[in-house]
C-alpha positions as CSV (number, residue, x, y, z in Angstrom):
1,M,23.8,8.7,127.3
2,Q,25.3,12.1,128.0
3,Q,26.6,13.9,124.9
4,K,28.7,17.1,124.6
5,I,26.5,19.4,122.6
6,A,27.3,22.7,121.0
7,I,24.6,25.2,120.2
8,I,25.4,28.1,117.8
9,G,23.4,31.2,118.7
10,S,21.4,32.2,121.7
11,G,18.2,33.5,120.2
12,I,14.8,32.3,121.4
13,S,15.2,28.9,119.6
14,G,18.8,28.5,120.7
15,L,17.9,29.2,124.4
16,A,15.0,26.7,124.2
17,A,17.1,24.0,122.5
18,A,19.8,24.5,125.1
19,A,17.4,24.2,128.1
20,Y,15.7,21.1,126.7
21,A,18.9,19.4,125.7
22,A,20.5,20.0,129.1
23,K,17.3,18.9,130.9
24,A,17.7,15.5,129.0
25,G,21.1,15.2,130.6
26,H,23.5,16.5,128.0
27,D,26.6,18.7,128.5
28,V,25.5,21.8,126.6
29,H,27.7,24.7,125.4
30,V,26.2,27.8,123.7
31,F,28.3,30.0,121.5
32,E,27.0,33.5,120.7
33,K,28.6,36.0,118.4
34,N,27.1,39.0,120.3
35,S,27.8,40.1,123.8
36,T,24.4,39.2,125.2
37,P,21.8,36.5,124.7
38,G,18.5,36.9,122.8
39,G,19.4,37.2,119.1
40,R,16.8,39.5,117.5
41,A,15.1,39.8,120.9
42,R,18.1,41.6,122.5
43,Q,17.7,44.7,124.5
44,F,20.0,47.7,125.1
45,T,20.0,50.6,127.5
46,T,21.3,54.2,127.0
47,D,23.4,56.4,129.1
48,N,20.4,58.8,129.5
49,G,18.0,56.2,131.0
50,Y,16.2,54.5,128.1
51,T,15.7,50.8,127.7
52,F,14.9,49.5,124.2
53,D,13.8,46.0,123.1
54,M,15.5,45.6,119.8
55,G,13.0,43.2,118.1
56,P,9.9,41.4,119.2
57,S,7.3,43.6,121.0
58,W,4.0,41.8,120.5
59,Y,3.4,39.3,123.4
60,W,0.8,37.0,121.8
61,M,-0.1,33.4,122.4
62,P,0.8,33.6,126.1
63,D,-0.3,29.9,126.6
64,I,2.3,28.7,124.1
65,I,5.0,30.8,125.7
66,N,4.0,29.6,129.2
67,D,4.3,25.9,128.0
68,F,8.1,26.4,127.9
69,F,8.1,27.4,131.6
70,V,5.7,24.6,132.6
71,D,8.1,22.1,131.1
72,F,10.7,23.2,133.7
73,G,8.3,23.4,136.6
74,Y,7.6,27.1,136.5
75,S,5.1,29.6,135.1
76,A,6.1,32.7,133.1
77,T,4.8,34.9,135.9
78,D,7.4,33.4,138.2
79,F,9.9,35.5,136.3
80,Y,8.0,38.6,135.2
81,K,4.8,40.4,135.5
82,L,2.4,40.2,132.5
83,V,0.1,43.2,132.0
84,P,-2.9,42.9,129.6
85,L,-3.2,45.8,127.2
86,D,-6.5,47.6,126.7
87,P,-6.9,48.7,124.0
88,Q,-4.8,46.0,122.6
89,F,-3.7,48.4,119.8
90,D,-4.9,51.2,117.7
91,M,-5.1,51.2,113.9
92,V,-4.8,54.6,112.2
93,F,-6.6,55.0,108.8
94,A,-6.8,58.0,106.4
95,D,-10.3,58.8,107.7
96,G,-10.0,57.9,111.4
97,H,-8.8,55.2,113.7
98,L,-10.0,51.9,115.2
99,A,-9.0,51.0,118.8
100,V,-9.2,47.3,119.4
101,P,-10.6,46.6,122.9
102,R,-9.5,43.7,125.1
103,D,-13.1,42.7,126.0
104,Y,-14.6,40.4,123.4
105,K,-18.1,41.8,123.9
106,A,-16.8,45.3,123.2
107,L,-14.9,44.0,120.2
108,R,-18.0,42.4,118.8
109,N,-19.9,45.6,119.3
110,L,-17.2,47.5,117.5
111,F,-17.5,45.1,114.5
112,E,-21.3,45.5,114.5
113,E,-21.1,49.3,114.6
114,T,-18.7,49.3,111.7
115,E,-20.6,46.8,109.5
116,V,-24.1,45.6,110.1
117,G,-24.1,41.8,110.8
118,A,-20.3,41.7,111.4
119,G,-20.8,41.0,115.1
120,A,-22.3,37.6,114.4
121,R,-19.8,36.9,111.6
122,L,-17.0,37.7,114.0
123,D,-18.4,35.0,116.3
124,A,-18.3,32.5,113.5
125,F,-14.8,33.6,112.4
126,M,-13.3,33.4,115.9
127,K,-14.9,30.0,116.6
128,A,-13.2,28.6,113.5
129,A,-10.0,30.4,114.4
130,R,-10.0,28.9,117.9
131,Y,-10.4,25.4,116.4
132,K,-7.5,26.0,114.0
133,Y,-5.4,27.3,116.9
134,E,-6.1,24.3,119.1
135,V,-5.3,21.9,116.2
136,G,-2.5,23.9,114.6
137,M,-0.6,25.1,117.7
138,R,-1.1,21.9,119.7
139,Q,-0.5,19.3,116.9
140,F,0.8,20.6,113.6
141,V,3.6,22.8,114.8
142,H,5.2,20.2,117.0
143,K,6.0,17.9,114.1
144,P,9.7,17.7,112.9
145,C,8.4,17.6,109.3
146,H,10.6,14.9,107.9
147,S,7.6,13.5,105.9
148,W,4.0,14.2,105.2
149,W,3.2,10.9,106.9
150,E,3.6,12.6,110.2
151,F,0.3,14.4,109.5
152,V,-1.6,11.2,108.8
153,S,-3.8,10.6,111.8
154,P,-7.5,10.2,112.2
155,K,-7.9,13.5,114.1
156,I,-5.8,15.5,111.6
157,A,-7.5,13.9,108.7
158,A,-10.9,14.7,110.2
159,S,-9.8,18.3,110.7
160,A,-8.4,18.9,107.2
161,F,-11.5,20.5,105.7
162,R,-12.0,22.8,108.7
163,L,-8.4,23.9,108.7
164,D,-8.8,25.6,105.2
165,L,-5.3,24.7,104.1
166,L,-6.0,25.4,100.4
167,T,-7.9,28.7,100.8
168,D,-5.9,31.9,100.8
169,F,-6.2,34.2,103.8
170,R,-7.6,37.3,101.9
171,S,-10.4,35.3,100.2
172,Y,-11.2,33.7,103.6
173,V,-11.5,37.0,105.4
174,K,-13.6,38.6,102.7
175,K,-16.2,35.7,103.1
176,Y,-16.9,37.2,106.5
177,F,-16.2,41.0,106.3
178,R,-16.5,43.7,103.6
179,H,-15.7,46.9,105.4
180,P,-12.1,47.9,104.6
181,R,-11.3,48.6,108.2
182,L,-12.4,45.2,109.4
183,V,-10.6,43.5,106.5
184,A,-7.4,45.4,107.4
185,L,-7.8,44.5,111.1
186,M,-8.3,40.8,110.4
187,E,-5.5,40.7,107.8
188,F,-3.0,42.5,110.0
189,P,-1.8,39.5,112.1
190,V,-0.5,37.5,109.1
191,I,2.0,40.3,108.4
192,F,4.0,38.5,111.1
193,L,4.1,35.5,108.8
194,G,6.0,37.5,106.1
195,A,3.8,37.4,103.0
196,S,0.8,39.0,101.5
197,P,-2.6,37.8,102.6
198,Q,-3.2,36.3,99.1
199,R,-0.3,33.9,99.6
200,I,-0.9,32.9,103.3
201,P,-3.1,29.8,103.9
202,A,-6.4,30.5,105.7
203,L,-5.2,28.1,108.4
204,Y,-3.4,31.1,109.8
205,S,-6.6,32.7,111.0
206,L,-5.4,30.9,114.1
207,M,-3.3,34.1,114.5
208,N,-6.4,36.1,115.0
209,Y,-7.4,33.9,117.9
210,G,-3.9,33.8,119.3
211,G,-4.0,37.7,119.3
212,Y,-7.5,39.0,119.7
213,G,-8.9,35.9,121.5
214,L,-6.1,35.4,124.0
215,G,-5.3,39.1,124.2
216,T,-2.2,41.3,123.8
217,W,0.1,41.4,126.8
218,Y,3.2,43.2,127.9
219,P,6.0,41.8,130.2
220,M,7.0,44.6,132.6
221,G,10.6,45.5,131.9
222,G,10.2,44.8,128.2
223,F,10.2,41.7,126.0
224,Y,13.7,40.9,127.1
225,E,12.3,39.7,130.4
226,L,11.4,36.5,128.5
227,V,15.0,36.1,127.3
228,K,16.3,36.7,130.8
229,A,14.0,34.1,132.1
230,M,14.9,31.5,129.5
231,Y,18.6,32.2,130.1
232,A,18.1,31.6,133.8
233,I,16.3,28.3,133.2
234,A,19.0,27.2,130.8
235,E,21.8,28.0,133.3
236,A,19.9,26.2,136.0
237,Q,20.0,23.1,133.8
238,G,23.8,23.4,133.6
239,V,24.1,25.1,130.2
240,Q,27.4,27.0,129.7
241,F,27.3,30.2,127.7
242,Y,30.2,31.9,125.8
243,F,29.6,35.4,124.4
244,D,31.5,37.3,121.8
245,Q,32.4,33.8,120.4
246,P,31.4,33.6,116.8
247,V,31.8,30.1,115.2
248,E,34.1,30.3,112.2
249,Q,33.9,26.8,110.8
250,I,32.1,23.5,111.3
251,N,34.4,20.6,110.7
252,A,33.1,17.2,109.6
253,A,34.3,13.8,108.6
254,G,32.9,10.3,108.3
255,G,29.3,11.5,108.2
256,K,29.5,13.5,111.4
257,V,30.4,16.9,112.7
258,R,33.6,16.5,114.6
259,S,34.4,20.0,115.9
260,L,33.9,23.7,115.7
261,R,36.5,26.3,115.1
262,I,36.0,29.3,117.4
263,K,38.5,32.2,117.4
264,G,41.0,29.9,115.8
265,Q,40.7,27.1,118.3
266,E,39.2,23.6,117.6
267,R,36.6,22.4,120.0
268,R,35.2,18.9,119.7
269,F,31.5,18.0,120.2
270,D,29.3,15.0,119.8
271,A,26.5,16.9,118.1
272,V,25.7,20.5,117.0
273,I,22.5,22.5,117.0
274,A,22.6,25.6,114.9
275,S,20.1,28.3,115.8
276,S,22.1,30.8,113.8
277,D,20.8,31.9,110.3
278,Y,20.4,28.7,108.4
279,H,22.0,30.0,105.2
280,H,25.0,31.4,107.1
281,T,25.4,28.1,109.1
282,E,25.8,26.2,105.9
283,T,28.5,28.5,104.7
284,L,30.5,27.3,107.7
285,L,30.5,23.8,106.1
286,E,32.3,22.4,103.1
287,P,29.9,22.7,100.1
288,S,29.5,18.9,99.9
289,F,28.0,18.8,103.3
290,R,25.4,21.6,102.8
291,N,21.7,20.8,102.5
292,Y,21.0,23.7,100.1
293,G,22.9,25.7,97.6
294,Q,22.8,29.4,96.9
295,R,20.2,29.0,94.1
296,Y,17.8,27.4,96.6
297,W,18.0,30.3,99.0
298,E,17.7,32.8,96.2
299,S,14.4,31.1,95.1
300,R,12.8,31.2,98.6
301,T,10.2,33.8,99.6
302,F,11.6,35.6,102.7
303,A,9.7,37.6,105.2
304,P,10.6,41.3,105.0
305,S,13.4,43.2,106.4
306,S,12.7,46.4,108.4
307,L,13.7,49.9,109.0
308,I,13.7,50.5,112.8
309,Y,14.1,53.6,114.8
310,Y,14.7,53.6,118.6
311,L,13.7,57.0,119.9
312,G,13.7,58.8,123.2
313,F,11.7,62.0,123.8
314,R,12.1,64.6,126.6
315,E,8.3,64.9,126.9
316,R,5.3,62.5,126.7
317,I,3.5,62.1,123.4
318,P,-0.3,62.4,123.6
319,G,-2.6,60.4,121.3
320,L,-0.5,57.2,121.0
321,Q,-1.3,53.8,122.4
322,H,1.2,51.2,123.5
323,H,0.8,49.7,120.0
324,T,-0.3,51.8,117.0
325,L,-0.5,50.7,113.4
326,F,-0.3,53.4,110.7
327,F,-2.5,52.1,107.9
328,E,-3.4,55.3,106.1
329,H,-2.2,53.9,102.8
330,D,-3.2,50.7,100.8
331,L,-1.6,47.5,102.2
332,D,-1.3,46.0,98.8
333,I,0.8,48.9,97.5
334,H,3.3,48.4,100.3
335,I,3.3,44.6,99.8
336,D,3.9,45.0,96.1
337,D,6.9,47.1,96.8
338,I,8.3,44.4,99.2
339,Y,7.7,41.3,97.2
340,H,7.4,42.3,93.5
341,R,9.0,45.6,92.8
342,K,11.6,45.0,95.7
343,Q,12.1,48.7,96.2
344,W,11.8,51.2,99.0
345,P,8.0,51.7,99.6
346,R,6.2,54.4,97.8
347,K,3.4,54.7,100.4
348,P,4.7,52.9,103.5
349,L,2.7,51.5,106.4
350,F,4.5,51.4,109.7
351,Y,4.1,50.4,113.3
352,A,4.8,52.4,116.5
353,C,5.4,50.8,119.9
354,C,5.4,53.2,122.9
355,P,6.1,50.9,125.9
356,S,6.5,53.8,128.3
357,K,2.7,54.2,128.1
358,T,2.5,51.0,130.1
359,D,6.0,50.8,131.7
360,P,7.4,54.0,133.0
361,G,10.7,52.2,133.8
362,V,11.8,52.1,130.2
363,A,12.3,55.9,130.0
364,P,13.4,58.6,132.4
365,P,10.5,60.3,134.4
366,G,8.3,62.4,132.1
367,H,10.0,61.0,129.0
368,E,8.7,58.8,126.2
369,N,10.2,55.6,124.7
370,L,9.2,55.0,121.0
371,F,10.1,52.2,118.6
372,L,9.2,52.6,114.9
373,L,9.2,49.7,112.4
374,M,8.6,49.9,108.7
375,P,8.6,46.6,106.7
376,L,10.6,46.6,103.5
377,A,12.2,44.4,100.9
378,N,15.2,42.3,101.7
379,G,18.6,43.2,100.2
380,L,18.0,46.9,99.7
381,Q,20.8,49.3,99.8
382,D,20.2,51.6,102.8
383,D,22.2,54.6,103.8
384,A,21.7,57.5,106.2
385,A,19.9,59.7,103.6
386,V,17.2,57.1,102.8
387,R,16.7,56.2,106.4
388,A,16.3,59.9,107.2
389,H,13.7,60.3,104.4
390,Y,11.4,57.6,105.9
391,F,12.0,58.8,109.4
392,E,10.7,62.2,108.5
393,Q,7.6,60.6,107.0
394,M,6.9,58.5,110.0
395,I,7.4,61.4,112.5
396,R,5.1,63.7,110.4
397,R,2.3,61.1,110.4
398,I,2.7,60.6,114.2
399,E,2.3,64.3,114.7
400,Q,-0.8,64.4,112.4
401,T,-2.4,61.5,114.4
402,S,-1.4,62.6,117.9
403,G,-1.8,66.4,117.5
404,A,1.8,66.8,118.9
405,T,4.1,69.3,117.2
406,G,7.9,69.8,117.1
407,L,8.6,66.1,118.0
408,V,12.0,66.2,116.3
409,D,13.2,68.9,118.6
410,L,12.2,66.8,121.6
411,I,14.4,63.8,120.7
412,D,17.2,63.1,123.2
413,Y,18.0,59.7,121.9
414,K,17.9,58.3,118.3
415,R,19.3,55.2,116.7
416,S,18.3,53.5,113.4
417,Y,18.6,49.9,112.4
418,C,18.1,48.4,108.9
419,V,19.1,45.9,106.3
420,R,22.9,46.0,106.7
421,D,22.5,45.9,110.5
422,F,20.6,42.6,110.3
423,V,23.4,41.2,108.2
424,Q,26.1,42.4,110.5
425,D,24.5,41.4,113.8
426,Y,22.7,38.2,112.8
427,N,24.3,37.1,109.5
428,A,20.7,37.4,108.2
429,F,20.4,36.3,104.6
430,R,19.8,39.5,102.6
431,G,19.1,41.3,105.8
432,N,15.8,39.5,106.5
433,A,14.2,40.3,109.8
434,Y,11.7,37.5,110.2
435,G,12.9,34.4,108.4
436,L,11.0,32.5,105.7
437,A,7.5,33.5,104.8
438,N,4.8,31.0,105.8
439,T,3.4,30.6,102.3
440,L,1.7,27.3,101.3
441,S,4.8,26.3,99.3
442,Q,7.0,26.9,102.3
443,T,4.9,25.2,105.0
444,A,5.8,22.1,107.1
445,V,7.8,19.5,105.0
446,L,8.4,22.2,102.4
447,K,10.6,24.2,104.8
448,P,14.3,23.7,105.1
449,S,15.0,20.5,107.0
450,I,15.9,20.5,110.7
451,R,18.5,17.8,110.1
452,N,21.5,17.9,107.9
453,K,21.2,15.2,105.2
454,Q,24.9,14.2,105.1
455,L,25.9,14.7,108.8
456,D,23.6,12.9,111.2
457,N,24.6,14.9,114.3
458,L,24.0,18.4,112.9
459,F,20.6,20.0,113.5
460,Y,19.0,23.4,112.6
461,T,16.5,25.4,114.6
462,G,14.9,28.8,114.4
463,Q,12.8,30.9,112.0
464,L,14.2,29.5,108.8
465,T,13.0,26.0,109.6
466,V,9.9,24.4,111.2
467,P,7.5,25.6,112.4
468,G,8.3,29.2,111.2
469,P,8.8,32.8,112.2
470,G,7.7,34.4,115.5
471,V,8.5,34.0,119.1
472,P,6.1,31.1,120.0
473,P,7.2,29.1,116.9
474,S,10.8,29.7,117.7
475,L,10.3,28.3,121.2
476,I,8.6,25.2,119.7
477,S,11.4,24.9,117.2
478,G,14.0,24.6,119.9
479,K,12.0,21.9,121.7
480,I,11.5,20.0,118.4
481,V,15.2,19.9,117.6
482,A,16.2,19.0,121.2
483,N,13.8,16.0,120.9
484,E,15.4,15.0,117.6
485,L,18.8,15.2,119.3
486,N,17.6,13.0,122.2
487,H,16.1,10.5,119.8
488,L,19.5,10.3,118.0
489,T,21.5,9.8,121.2
490,N,19.0,7.2,122.5
491,T,19.1,5.3,119.2
492,N,22.9,5.2,119.3
493,V,23.1,3.9,122.8
């Protein structure tokens, strides 16, 4: 039975939910507070010819992303060109650097050259990681997580030991590798999950396979090409989009959402899917209808916020790869500042993305496009002075690594983005950039519910609920919640 559905927000999960719900025959309307779709994956262009992706820049797990397109009769490459990166990325240490090759044999040789015997141990690590990827990404993450009983099946039960659910990621990595560079390389992917390696289950070695095994890619034109493709598919299904239309209130009665207030007008719907920030969404409800109170959110472990710089340079910068990780300092010191001291980092690590190395179209001819990202604690007070302080540190370290000099004088575009911007643009709780951390105590059923417990036609999707943060999980989250909606409407027929 066709239902009139409202979706709040047009980030990755909202676009996915909209497309799947419309494909099932529903009349779908998406309301977005910003002027373009994409949420944290938005893009902007400058008057002097630069194109900047605002958020995601690592195109990992291409098979999971492609699954979305297959569900609508397409392939991702029907919409954009995917280029494999080689090297996949570069890691800069205090005493040198490590370039990660695309070819597995070359990667294995790199491990063996760095630590005797590490090549064979990499084989064993990646074999186990591939198994976890196939079980985790094909079975675990597609569960709506209403109950632990969803995970009771012969195959999952048989897999439990091999999935290393109760081992922490750091201990797991150190069973295989001892050299600090190799440990850092294998721990790096879980930074996307928003917690220290000691608090992430070893199950997430699946990230190593999803990255190093399946390769690091780049969609020509920028990551926003994925958003544009999803938007086109949703429109083709009949989805209607409304931009600069923030939802002001969710009105409910009789155990159901009845309408949304948007710019002072009431609009009635049969069901609502919120892909907006979960905490913010619940503030649009009367307190008695909320799943979780303020104390709950304050007690959660959130993934970090970020200080981001979008930079344009009048000349090319030598010595940088498309992706470069600056790990000259101790990861644990930076993590301690994020999660325990909750202060601006003393010895920060950061990431540089230079897409113009691969895609000349994102910068004027002969110019360079550079995106800098430094993870930091949520809720920090940020101002121009503190942003500038860390900007100077990052530029100085890029100069030391690349051999370039006078980079500041070559800048012809500069924009910063930090905690208060995440709050303003995305209503992000305490300015978080990536949602909830995937710690063991915040996994699966222990994440915020995708369904409202008082209102049976209100659903939640995105990085604060199952399956978690990241682009592929957000795609899956949208599909999960659309299936839940369809189940509800079919049950009520």
